[in-house]
C-alpha angles and dihedrals in degrees: 000000000000117000116234117250116256118252090199090055092046092052090047091053090049092050090052090054096253095123128049116241097243091049091050093051094048093045096048093044087057095040119135096239121196124224109264117242110233119198117169090197093060115078098179122073114269093230090238116164127206096037124128091238087077090060091051089048091051089056092049091050093047096246087124127017127248087248089055090051092048091051093047091052092046092052093042091055092044089059092062 
């Protein structure tokens, strides 16, 4: 069984300049996101990787721009 790539790691590599912007947008728009586990009794983050919340967080932290986020969402919705 092949382990899924890490979205956290991918965003880190992008922030360090290791991935071109257009490639990042296309890759994340096509990412195999997992369903996020929601537990109202847990206050701390679950540490889940490969959830869309990480992309939103990257925009809030300035790792990607709001325009990047908008384009990722647009492409993600265009896929289906």
